[in-house]
N, C-alpha and C positions, 0 to 999 in steps of 0.2 A: 649793538646791531651788526657792526662790521665783523666783530669777532665771531658772532653766531653764524653769519654767512660764510666766513672763512672755514669754520668747522664743518659746515654742510658740504662745502666744495671739497674739502679734504676727504670727508667720508665717501662722497660719490666717486672720487678718484681712486680711493682704496677698493671700493666695490668693483669699479671698472677694471682695476688691475687684477683683482682676484678672479674675476670672470675671464679675463684674457689668459691668465695662467691656467685656469681650468680648461679652457678651449684648447690651448697649446698642448697641455698634457694629454687630453683626449685624442688629439690628432697624432701626437707622438706615439701614444699607445696603439692607436689604430694602424699606424704605419709599421709597428714592430711586433704586432700580435696577430694571430689568426682570428678569423671571424668566430670560430668556435670558442676560443678563449675569451673573447669580448662578450659573447653571449653568456657564457658560464659566469662571468664576473658581474653580469647585469649592467654592463656599460652601454647605456642607450645612445649616448653621444658618439661613442666609438663605433658602434654598429652603424649608426646613421652616416658617419664619415666614410666608412668603408663602402657602403651602398652607393654613396654619391660620387666618390672619387676613385674607387678601385674596381672598375668593371671586370678586371681579370679575376679577382676573387669572387665576384658575383657569378661568373661563368663556372668557376671551379666548384662553387658550392651548390650548383644545380638549379639556379634560378631560371625558370622556364625551360629547364632541361631535366628530364627524368633521370634521377641518380640511380645507377645500377649497382649491384653487388660486386665487390672485387673478386677476381679469380681466386680459387683455392690455393693455387701455386703461382709463384712468380710475383714480382712487384706490382702494386696497384697503380693503375694509370692515374693521370691528373684528374680525369673526369670522376673518379670514384674516391679520391683522397679524403673527401669529407666523411666517408663511411669508416675510415680506418684509423682515425686519430684517437679514438677512445675505445675502451674495452667493449662497451656496448655500442655498436655502430649507430651513428646518429647523424642528423643534419642540424644546421643551426636552428631550424624551426622546431624539430622534435626536442632539441636540447632546451630551447627557450620555454617550451610548454612544460617539460619535465621539471625544470628548475623554477617554475612559477614566475616567469618574467613576461606577463601578458602584453606590456607595451612593446617589448622587443618582438614578441610573436606577431603582433599586429603590424609592426613595421616591416617584418620579413614577408608576411603574406601580401601586403600592399606592394612590395617590391617584386613580387612574382615567384616566391618560393614554391616549390612543388608540394602540393597539399596532400597527395596520396602516397608519398614515399614511405617505405617501411624501415623501422629500426631492425637490428639483428634479431630482436625478440619477436618480430612480426607485427609490431604495433604501428598504426598510422597516427598522424597528428590528431585526428578527430577522436580516436580512441583514448589517446593520452589526455586530451583536453576534457573529455567526458569524465575520465577517471579522477582528474583533479578538481572537477566542478567549475571550470572556468567558462562561465556563460558567454562572456564577450568573445573569447577566442573561438568557442563553438559556433557562434553566429557568423563570425568572419569566415571560418572554414566552410560552413554550409553555403555561404554566399559565393564562395570560390569553387563550388562543385566538389567538395569532399565526398567520398563514398560513405553513404549512411549505414549500410548493412554489412560492411566488411567484418570478417571474423576469422579466427583461427583457434586451434585447441588452447593455446596459451592466452589468447586475447579475445574475449567476447565482443559482441557488437558495441558500438558507442552507447546505445540505449541501455544495454545490459550493464555496462560499466557505471552509468549514471544511477541506475536503480540500485545496484549493489551497494553504492556508497550514499544513497539517500539524497541525491541532488535532484529535487523536484523540478526546478526551473529549467535545468539542462534537459531533463527527460521530456518536459512539455515542449521545449524548443525542437528537439529531435523528432518527436511525434508529429508536430505541426509541419515539419519539413518532409514528412513521408517515411520515417523510420518504421520498420516492421515491428509491431508490438508483441508478437507471440513467437519469437525464436527461442529455442531451447539451447542452453550451453552447458556442457558437462552434466547432462541429465536434469537440469533445473530450468524451468520456464521462468520468464520474468515476473509473472504474476505471483508465482510461488516464492520467488526471492523477496519480493516486496512484502508478501504476507509473513514470511519467516522472520523478517527484520522488524515487523510491526509498523511499516510505513503506510499509514492510513491514506494519506494524500496520494501516494503513488498507486495504491490499489484502486482508488477511485478513478484516477487518471487512466489506468489501463482498461478498466471496465468501460469507461466512457469511450474508449477506442475499440470497443467491440471484442475484447478478449473474454472468452467464455469462462465463467466462474468455476465450472466443473471439469475443465480440461485437466487431463492427468499428465504427470511428468513422464517423459519417455524412459524406458528401461525400468529396472527393478529398484525399489519395491513399488514404484508408481506413486499414486497418491495425488490429492488435489491441494489447492491453495489452503483449503480449510484444515487439512491435516497439518500443514506447516504452521499455520497460525495457532491452532489448538495446542500443538506440541510445545510451542514457545510461550504460551500463555498470553497472547496478544488479544485481549478480550474485545477491544474496539474493532480490530480487523475481523474477528470472528463474527461480531454483531453485524458488521457491514456485509460480509460475504453471505451470511444467512438471509439478510434482508434482500439481497440481490439474487437469491435463488440457489445458493449452494446447498448441496444435498448433505444433511447432517449425518446420514447413515452410510455414506460412501466408504468402501473398504479398499485398502491397498492390496497388492498381490499377496501379502502375508496375512490378509484378512483383518488387519488392524483398522479400526474406525477412528475418527477424530476423538470420540469419547474414550476409547482405550488410551490414546496418547495423552489426553488431558488428565485422566485418572492416574496414569503411570507417573506423570510429572508433578502431580499435586496441584493442578490448575483449577482451584475450586470455582472461581467465577466462570471459567470457560465450561466446566462440567455443568454448571447450573444453566448457562445459556443453551447448551446443546440439548439438555433434557427438556427445557421449555420449548424447543423447536422439534420435539418428538423424536429425538435420538433414542434408540432402543437401549435401555439400561442393561439388558442381558445379551447383547451382541457378543459373539464369540470369534476369537481369532483362530489361526490355523492350529494352535495347540489347545483350543477349547476354552481359553481363558476369557472371562468377562471383565469389564472394567472393575468390578468388585474384587476379583482375584488380584488385580494389580494394586488396588488401594489397600487391600488387606496385607499383601506381602510387604508393602512399604510402611505399614502401620500408620496410615494417614487417616486419623479418626474423623476429621471434618469431611473429607470426601466420602468416606465409608458411610457416615450418617446421611449425607446428601443423597447418595445412590439408594440407600435402603428406603429412605422416606419417599423416594420417587419410584418405588416398586421393584428394585433390584432383588433377584432371587438369592436369598442367603445360602441356599444349599445347592446352587448350580455346580455341576461337576465338569471338570476339564477332560481332555482325552485320556488322562491317567486315572480318572475317577475321583480326583481330589476336589475339595470344596475350598472356598476362600478361607474358611476356618483352619484348614490344614496348613496354610502358609503363614498364619498370623503369629505374632508374639503374644505373650500372656495378656498384656493390656488390651490388645486388639481382640483376642479371643473373648475376653470378658464383655466387651462391647457387643460383639456379634451374638453371643449367647443371650445377652440382655434383650436383643431384638428378636430372639427366637431361633437362632441357628442350632441345628441338631448337635448335641454334645457327645454322642456315642462314637467311638472310633470306627471308621469305615474304610480306611485306606491303609496300604502297607506303610506309608509314611507315618501315619499316626499310631498304627499298631506296633511298629518297631522303631521308635524314635532314636534309639541308640545306634542304629545302623544308617542314620541319615547321611553321614559324610563318608561312609565306607564304600 
């Protein structure tokens, strides 16, 4: 019994000694390293030590002081040193978020770190946190009045960042806090991004926050969220958008309809959904091509069969007077003729096949 007690005492002493050494090393490191270096290493104890015992570094790193950009010429002042120690200007907070150290980020925010400071790339802490999907840090930043709708050419809004990466909980948190749900970035609206990636939950979330399902992308070629989902073959998103009132026959500036894009990409399930919702099988784009022209040129027998069985015109002509048959390979021609496509040559392409590539 005495021997066992002695062993326990020795073990506790060893644990205490190891803890003491760890604390001493942390304090030593904190005294001989900058706050940025400690953050990059993920040294929570070292960061905590600096924040508690080194008010000079706290001031230097911009706590409760807005950090400004260094001048283009001349040495940086002490106030902006935090922005010049790394190739990409950063603060301890933006570095903690970028390197995925949420505990350190939370500690820095609680200590009064500036929450709306910009990196050299123009990103705020909230944009970085949304991009990495860190819900805890996002909530902390919002609670400390981080700007919700800040954006630049290189950095979309925090909500747009969350949607682009599929972070549903982060997106819901931002929307609940008042983030604008329908801001376009680089020609793409958030609903379109969610639809293009097949994020059903995010599409539902945005529609719940009153984003119109038929809103078009700014700029060319335009298009709706249904175009984006149809092109990428996200049948569940297509089904959801159609159920919420998306127009199946909407056309982009180039006159491409969702059915064109689905036929072009061989999205059989989406083609079937669109047709069931009364998408016109003979809709023409700016070149006069119908969905059947695209399916025939691709040799997609399944989509061709589906379109024909739902009333597609076998002999529809484009702006050059060519039919789907004129763009088909031999196997596809056989299928089209079996369904009744006219077999006599009627275009220059078919009359002079040897000159096709000349």
